[in-house]
Backbone as CSV, one residue per row, in Angstrom:
resi,resn,N_x,N_y,N_z,CA_x,CA_y,CA_z,C_x,C_y,C_z
1,UNK,-13.202,53.210,52.533,-12.570,52.175,53.294,-13.606,51.377,54.037
2,UNK,-13.524,50.027,53.908,-14.524,49.161,54.549,-14.431,49.377,56.131
3,UNK,-15.516,49.227,56.751,-15.594,49.450,58.189,-15.476,48.104,58.976
4,UNK,-14.559,48.067,59.918,-14.374,46.928,60.772,-14.444,47.369,62.256
5,UNK,-14.554,46.373,63.137,-14.510,46.767,64.527,-13.156,47.470,64.841
6,UNK,-13.256,48.643,65.477,-12.033,49.446,65.662,-11.828,49.701,67.167
7,UNK,-10.545,49.924,67.385,-10.123,50.310,68.764,-9.860,51.853,68.774
8,UNK,-9.304,52.348,67.667,-8.959,53.771,67.581,-9.232,54.167,66.137
9,UNK,-9.793,55.354,65.907,-10.011,55.998,64.657,-9.657,57.446,64.779
10,UNK,-8.810,57.908,63.839,-8.348,59.311,63.936,-8.454,59.882,62.492
11,UNK,-8.995,61.090,62.440,-9.080,61.807,61.115,-8.127,62.995,61.244
12,UNK,-7.199,63.078,60.312,-6.182,64.122,60.377,-6.080,64.914,59.025
13,UNK,-5.541,66.046,59.098,-5.173,66.887,57.958,-3.692,67.032,57.776
14,UNK,-3.169,66.774,56.625,-1.744,66.915,56.418,-1.400,68.392,55.873
15,UNK,-0.300,68.813,56.383,0.125,70.229,56.018,1.388,70.099,55.106
16,UNK,1.500,70.998,54.165,2.755,70.989,53.354,3.915,71.641,54.089
17,UNK,5.113,71.145,53.901,6.292,71.720,54.531,6.533,73.183,54.099
18,UNK,6.390,73.375,52.778,6.620,74.739,52.173,5.314,75.098,51.421
19,UNK,4.376,75.694,52.147,3.054,76.016,51.449,3.161,76.926,50.215
20,UNK,4.193,77.790,50.230,4.241,78.793,49.125,4.705,78.081,47.842
21,UNK,5.330,76.899,47.844,5.806,76.296,46.644,5.127,74.853,46.482
22,UNK,4.208,74.555,47.333,3.473,73.272,47.226,2.214,73.467,46.468
23,UNK,1.734,72.412,45.763,0.425,72.575,45.069,-0.657,72.775,46.059
24,UNK,-1.722,73.526,45.679,-2.864,73.823,46.573,-3.734,72.570,46.743
25,UNK,-3.488,71.772,47.687,-4.231,70.542,47.920,-4.862,70.542,49.319
26,UNK,-6.009,69.853,49.453,-6.611,69.523,50.672,-6.348,68.065,50.901
27,UNK,-5.590,67.668,51.942,-5.234,66.280,52.207,-5.693,65.848,53.548
28,UNK,-6.492,64.826,53.546,-7.005,64.283,54.831,-6.664,62.803,54.888
29,UNK,-6.358,62.351,56.087,-6.043,60.913,56.280,-6.887,60.393,57.428
30,UNK,-7.468,59.271,57.174,-8.113,58.539,58.299,-7.230,57.315,58.625
31,UNK,-6.935,57.248,59.939,-6.115,56.132,60.434,-6.974,55.354,61.393
32,UNK,-7.020,54.013,61.152,-7.920,53.160,61.931,-7.055,51.944,62.469
33,UNK,-7.020,51.785,63.785,-6.455,50.560,64.359,-7.584,49.690,64.679
34,UNK,-7.634,48.487,64.030,-8.736,47.638,64.162,-8.566,46.618,65.309
35,UNK,-9.623,46.098,65.870,-9.484,45.087,66.901,-8.775,43.851,66.431
36,UNK,-8.757,43.572,65.152,-8.014,42.453,64.593,-6.505,42.633,64.664
37,UNK,-5.992,43.863,65.032,-4.665,44.107,64.999,-4.117,44.735,63.661
38,UNK,-5.013,44.988,62.733,-4.718,45.553,61.475,-4.768,47.097,61.603
39,UNK,-3.950,47.775,60.731,-4.040,49.192,60.617,-4.604,49.469,59.205
40,UNK,-5.479,50.488,59.158,-5.972,50.902,57.811,-5.843,52.403,57.734
41,UNK,-5.377,52.858,56.539,-5.161,54.245,56.324,-5.840,54.649,55.049
42,UNK,-6.537,55.742,55.013,-7.193,56.193,53.856,-6.773,57.647,53.592
43,UNK,-5.962,57.868,52.532,-5.532,59.164,52.175,-6.376,59.739,51.155
44,UNK,-6.990,60.975,51.395,-7.872,61.612,50.465,-7.277,62.925,49.992
45,UNK,-7.191,63.122,48.680,-6.621,64.355,48.069,-7.732,65.027,47.207
46,UNK,-7.800,66.296,47.319,-8.680,67.085,46.499,-8.038,68.419,46.236
47,UNK,-8.345,68.985,45.111,-7.718,70.309,44.759,-8.234,71.373,45.733
48,UNK,-7.254,72.241,46.091,-7.603,73.357,46.942,-7.828,74.583,46.061
49,UNK,-7.844,75.768,46.714,-8.189,76.994,45.994,-7.194,77.260,44.837
50,UNK,-7.775,77.624,43.671,-6.954,77.846,42.490,-6.692,76.695,41.622
51,UNK,-7.050,75.515,42.035,-6.934,74.305,41.187,-8.277,73.715,40.932
52,UNK,-8.501,73.351,39.676,-9.726,72.690,39.283,-9.721,71.146,39.346
53,UNK,-8.498,70.595,39.243,-8.395,69.129,39.230,-6.973,68.730,39.841
54,UNK,-6.810,67.421,39.801,-5.471,66.921,40.298,-4.557,66.560,39.132
55,UNK,-4.883,67.086,37.933,-4.172,66.788,36.716,-2.717,67.201,36.811
56,UNK,-2.379,68.186,37.645,-1.017,68.673,37.785,-0.082,67.691,38.598
57,UNK,-0.716,66.626,39.150,0.086,65.686,39.908,0.453,64.489,39.080
58,UNK,1.635,63.945,39.407,2.069,62.644,38.805,1.675,61.483,39.741
59,UNK,0.619,60.810,39.333,0.073,59.686,40.106,0.082,58.490,39.208
60,UNK,1.062,57.559,39.381,1.172,56.381,38.470,0.017,55.446,38.679
61,UNK,-0.423,54.812,37.636,-1.489,53.767,37.697,-0.813,52.412,37.828
62,UNK,-1.579,51.462,38.309,-1.131,50.086,38.400,-0.954,49.481,37.017
63,UNK,0.235,48.968,36.748,0.452,48.282,35.473,0.796,46.833,35.585
64,UNK,1.058,46.342,36.801,1.404,44.973,36.957,1.161,44.574,38.388
65,UNK,1.722,43.505,38.838,1.595,43.061,40.203,2.407,43.928,41.105
66,UNK,1.831,44.380,42.291,2.570,45.243,43.244,3.842,44.515,43.655
67,UNK,4.888,45.276,43.882,6.212,44.731,44.287,6.665,45.524,45.562
68,UNK,7.518,44.786,46.345,8.218,45.500,47.450,9.439,46.172,46.787
69,UNK,9.473,47.494,46.992,10.570,48.346,46.372,11.104,49.352,47.316
70,UNK,12.328,49.756,47.108,12.932,50.854,47.812,12.771,52.167,47.061
71,UNK,12.935,53.250,47.720,12.924,54.551,47.092,11.590,55.092,46.695
72,UNK,10.506,54.585,47.145,9.210,55.034,46.694,8.973,56.491,46.994
73,UNK,9.654,57.008,47.939,9.541,58.491,48.353,10.167,59.438,47.293
74,UNK,10.742,58.864,46.240,11.208,59.714,45.158,10.165,60.186,44.262
75,UNK,8.964,59.686,44.416,7.737,60.001,43.647,6.573,60.115,44.577
76,UNK,5.350,60.263,44.068,4.210,60.335,44.916,4.155,59.076,45.766
77,UNK,4.093,59.293,47.114,4.124,58.170,48.033,3.324,58.476,49.276
78,UNK,2.528,57.507,49.714,1.746,57.616,50.945,2.501,56.915,52.088
79,UNK,2.635,57.575,53.204,3.536,57.015,54.234,2.810,56.989,55.619
80,UNK,3.128,55.920,56.346,2.669,55.843,57.743,3.767,55.325,58.583
81,UNK,3.951,55.939,59.769,4.996,55.520,60.693,4.338,55.020,61.911
82,UNK,4.779,53.905,62.411,4.153,53.230,63.529,5.272,53.147,64.632
83,UNK,5.070,53.919,65.713,6.087,53.941,66.808,5.706,53.082,67.929
84,UNK,6.654,52.346,68.483,6.454,51.563,69.689,6.333,52.617,70.822
85,UNK,5.298,52.654,71.589,5.095,53.567,72.708,6.273,53.369,73.715
86,UNK,6.771,54.436,74.238,7.856,54.461,75.264,9.111,53.765,74.771
87,UNK,9.386,53.763,73.502,10.554,53.188,72.874,10.981,53.953,71.695
88,UNK,12.214,53.950,71.308,12.629,54.642,70.111,12.325,53.855,68.872
89,UNK,11.915,52.582,68.908,11.624,51.725,67.782,10.422,52.256,67.029
90,UNK,10.500,52.046,65.709,9.331,52.374,64.859,9.445,51.700,63.479
91,UNK,8.317,51.647,62.760,8.271,51.168,61.395,7.932,52.301,60.494
92,UNK,8.323,52.116,59.270,7.896,53.068,58.188,7.292,52.283,57.020
93,UNK,6.028,52.609,56.742,5.320,52.041,55.635,5.239,52.991,54.444
94,UNK,5.721,52.580,53.290,5.598,53.401,52.108,4.704,52.630,51.145
95,UNK,3.758,53.431,50.511,2.818,52.782,49.623,2.662,53.784,48.357
96,UNK,2.902,53.217,47.159,2.763,54.014,45.920,1.385,53.785,45.399
97,UNK,0.887,54.744,44.628,-0.443,54.612,44.000,-0.550,53.414,43.070
98,UNK,0.570,52.921,42.508,0.550,51.771,41.643,0.557,50.420,42.408
99,UNK,0.486,50.506,43.736,0.444,49.293,44.558,1.774,48.850,45.089
100,UNK,2.905,49.392,44.629,4.220,49.049,45.141,4.290,49.542,46.625
101,UNK,5.166,48.872,47.410,5.167,49.156,48.860,6.476,48.752,49.470
102,UNK,6.785,49.177,50.645,7.870,48.671,51.450,7.547,49.000,52.944
103,UNK,8.204,48.210,53.772,8.027,48.364,55.206,9.417,48.226,55.853
104,UNK,9.888,49.280,56.490,11.176,49.379,57.104,11.015,49.384,58.665
105,UNK,11.985,48.803,59.331,12.053,48.774,60.742,13.250,49.685,61.197
106,UNK,13.064,50.399,62.257,14.133,51.293,62.818,14.255,50.996,64.299
107,UNK,15.456,50.845,64.809,15.686,50.619,66.278,15.656,51.877,67.000
108,UNK,15.976,53.033,66.301,15.964,54.423,66.848,15.907,55.359,65.625
109,UNK,15.881,56.596,65.898,15.809,57.621,64.847,16.759,57.337,63.697
110,UNK,16.139,56.979,62.545,16.838,56.737,61.294,17.984,55.656,61.461
111,UNK,17.816,54.740,62.435,18.786,53.696,62.587,18.113,52.314,62.134
112,UNK,18.449,51.886,60.946,17.727,50.699,60.392,17.940,49.484,61.294
113,UNK,16.861,48.728,61.379,16.846,47.442,62.089,16.634,46.333,61.069
114,UNK,16.203,45.253,61.604,15.893,44.065,60.683,14.765,44.483,59.733
115,UNK,14.774,43.836,58.601,13.698,44.066,57.634,12.446,43.343,58.150
116,UNK,11.287,43.945,57.992,10.104,43.389,58.467,9.479,42.449,57.408
117,UNK,9.298,41.202,57.734,8.748,40.220,56.799,7.335,40.017,57.233
118,UNK,6.430,40.427,56.344,5.018,40.321,56.598,4.454,39.020,56.043
119,UNK,3.482,38.428,56.727,2.897,37.172,56.170,2.234,37.458,54.809
120,UNK,1.781,38.641,54.581,1.169,39.053,53.264,1.404,40.516,53.124
121,UNK,1.580,41.001,51.868,1.818,42.421,51.651,0.573,43.278,51.956
122,UNK,0.812,44.484,52.169,-0.326,45.407,52.441,-1.203,45.453,51.213
123,UNK,-2.491,45.711,51.441,-3.440,45.856,50.353,-3.564,47.419,50.057
124,UNK,-3.348,47.772,48.825,-3.370,49.116,48.378,-4.360,49.318,47.295
125,UNK,-5.320,50.200,47.483,-6.330,50.406,46.491,-6.439,51.911,46.160
126,UNK,-6.295,52.271,44.934,-6.372,53.680,44.508,-7.723,53.829,43.765
127,UNK,-8.446,54.961,44.170,-9.722,55.247,43.474,-9.592,56.723,43.054
128,UNK,-9.905,56.920,41.771,-9.885,58.279,41.220,-11.331,58.659,40.892
129,UNK,-11.698,59.882,41.171,-12.959,60.412,40.736,-12.722,61.698,39.995
130,UNK,-13.660,62.430,39.591,-13.496,63.676,38.809,-12.592,64.591,39.495
131,UNK,-12.781,64.933,40.763,-11.941,65.853,41.519,-11.223,65.300,42.698
132,UNK,-11.348,64.081,42.920,-10.772,63.434,44.221,-9.892,62.282,43.835
133,UNK,-9.076,61.912,44.737,-8.214,60.781,44.676,-8.165,60.154,46.092
134,UNK,-8.321,58.875,46.203,-8.278,58.192,47.517,-7.375,57.016,47.393
135,UNK,-6.483,56.866,48.350,-5.625,55.705,48.419,-5.832,55.019,49.773
136,UNK,-6.418,53.798,49.737,-6.726,53.010,50.919,-5.629,52.001,51.095
137,UNK,-5.121,51.850,52.300,-4.034,50.950,52.617,-4.485,50.122,53.844
138,UNK,-4.333,48.807,53.747,-4.639,47.875,54.856,-3.313,47.071,55.133
139,UNK,-2.907,47.224,56.408,-1.660,46.516,56.877,-1.984,45.646,58.025
140,UNK,-1.887,44.337,57.825,-2.076,43.410,58.898,-0.775,43.307,59.780
141,UNK,-0.920,43.714,61.016,0.254,43.803,61.885,0.584,42.468,62.539
142,UNK,-0.376,41.656,62.997,0.024,40.446,63.610,0.621,39.472,62.542
143,UNK,1.540,38.604,62.853,2.117,38.362,64.239,3.351,39.274,64.449
144,UNK,3.683,40.205,63.603,4.896,41.016,63.682,4.816,42.108,64.785
145,UNK,3.649,42.546,65.112,3.488,43.657,66.135,2.976,43.050,67.384
146,UNK,3.473,43.525,68.510,2.956,42.972,69.806,1.425,43.189,69.901
147,UNK,0.752,42.074,70.290,-0.719,42.105,70.400,-1.207,43.158,71.343
148,UNK,-2.236,43.828,70.950,-2.909,44.906,71.705,-2.052,46.146,72.036
149,UNK,-0.931,46.262,71.377,-0.091,47.491,71.611,-0.421,48.527,70.534
150,UNK,-1.054,49.626,70.986,-1.450,50.644,70.081,-0.271,51.499,69.692
151,UNK,0.019,51.672,68.435,1.248,52.453,68.077,0.995,53.925,68.057
152,UNK,2.099,54.653,68.273,2.099,56.119,67.997,2.157,56.168,66.429
153,UNK,1.444,57.111,65.843,1.264,57.137,64.387,1.762,58.451,63.834
154,UNK,2.586,58.391,62.815,2.939,59.533,62.027,2.411,59.334,60.603
155,UNK,1.813,60.344,60.064,1.159,60.226,58.759,1.821,61.283,57.820
156,UNK,2.178,60.857,56.656,2.892,61.777,55.716,2.648,61.377,54.250
157,UNK,3.100,62.256,53.404,2.880,62.011,51.964,3.928,62.834,51.199
158,UNK,4.464,62.269,50.142,5.325,62.940,49.177,4.371,63.092,47.903
159,UNK,4.355,64.266,47.364,3.550,64.556,46.183,4.458,64.979,45.043
160,UNK,4.447,64.314,43.919,5.191,64.723,42.761,4.291,65.408,41.724
161,UNK,4.671,66.514,41.349,4.008,67.305,40.278,4.428,66.811,38.890
162,UNK,3.676,67.099,37.856,3.978,66.565,36.480,5.398,66.944,36.089
163,UNK,5.929,68.144,36.443,7.255,68.539,36.059,8.332,67.952,36.944
164,UNK,7.953,67.141,37.909,8.943,66.494,38.791,9.210,67.073,40.106
165,UNK,8.667,68.212,40.408,8.882,68.877,41.723,8.184,68.095,42.826
166,UNK,8.820,67.915,43.956,8.246,67.165,45.110,7.857,68.112,46.124
167,UNK,6.762,67.782,46.847,6.325,68.577,48.038,6.140,67.523,49.156
168,UNK,6.290,67.941,50.381,6.250,67.070,51.551,5.188,67.411,52.508
169,UNK,4.298,66.537,52.821,3.102,66.774,53.579,3.159,65.828,54.867
170,UNK,2.800,66.456,55.996,2.756,65.626,57.275,1.793,66.297,58.211
171,UNK,1.566,65.625,59.305,0.728,66.122,60.368,1.237,67.474,60.862
172,UNK,2.565,67.524,60.977,3.203,68.821,61.380,4.665,68.655,60.943
173,UNK,5.371,69.801,60.931,6.817,69.807,60.549,7.559,70.538,61.610
174,UNK,8.009,69.828,62.720,8.621,70.470,63.814,10.054,70.932,63.608
175,UNK,10.718,70.518,62.586,12.099,70.886,62.275,12.149,71.884,61.192
176,UNK,13.408,72.260,60.844,13.641,73.249,59.733,13.782,72.635,58.377
177,UNK,13.621,71.288,58.337,13.664,70.480,57.041,12.440,69.544,57.144
178,UNK,11.885,69.083,56.048,10.935,68.027,56.123,11.547,66.759,56.634
179,UNK,10.991,66.160,57.678,11.559,64.941,58.289,10.441,64.081,58.863
180,UNK,9.967,63.125,58.108,8.830,62.327,58.575,9.236,61.393,59.676
181,UNK,10.498,61.220,59.915,10.933,60.310,61.017,10.988,61.034,62.378
182,UNK,10.676,62.336,62.446,10.714,63.074,63.701,9.459,62.686,64.519
183,UNK,9.768,62.016,65.637,8.653,61.509,66.491,7.854,62.680,67.098
184,UNK,8.343,63.856,67.130,7.527,64.996,67.629,6.291,65.240,66.820
185,UNK,6.260,64.711,65.592,5.092,64.889,64.696,4.142,63.626,64.722
186,UNK,4.460,62.702,65.546,3.577,61.423,65.626,2.431,61.736,66.549
187,UNK,1.293,61.090,66.325,0.175,61.196,67.243,0.479,60.231,68.372
188,UNK,0.293,60.668,69.615,0.543,59.733,70.766,-0.525,58.724,70.879
189,UNK,-0.241,57.629,71.617,-1.200,56.576,71.850,-2.183,57.038,72.833
């Protein structure tokens, strides 16, 4: 991820909701709130104990121009939640490895609000190496986000295995089901 002047940088590890049935992965995410008002996320995956590669995962490659699409969480999807401090409002960013994306607004827990119209779509770049995969996402918040307001951040990922099984990864899982919208799992400002 290119380095820019930053206000906040956080490096986090994502945990699977059900470790006993999830693929053995090491997942780290760097979240950066830049002084320009942009957010940058860098999701890094590498095989954990017992796996030699990421070949068991279904990671689609880019085949055309990225599109705004619904339902990206039905397959491998990188997610970031941006919460308004001291408010129930938040955004959900979904980014697929093939560059498809969506940004949803919520007025409260799972209560959809107006669709967020961005001046330009997020930039999504996927890099594969022999044993690693990195997905970098850059989201320009202005003029849609209040200037200088640092969001509470939730980081999550859905991983699809080759046979179609999904696993759910987040900073924490405070409930008895995977729920990326649960603000108890967001990083405070």
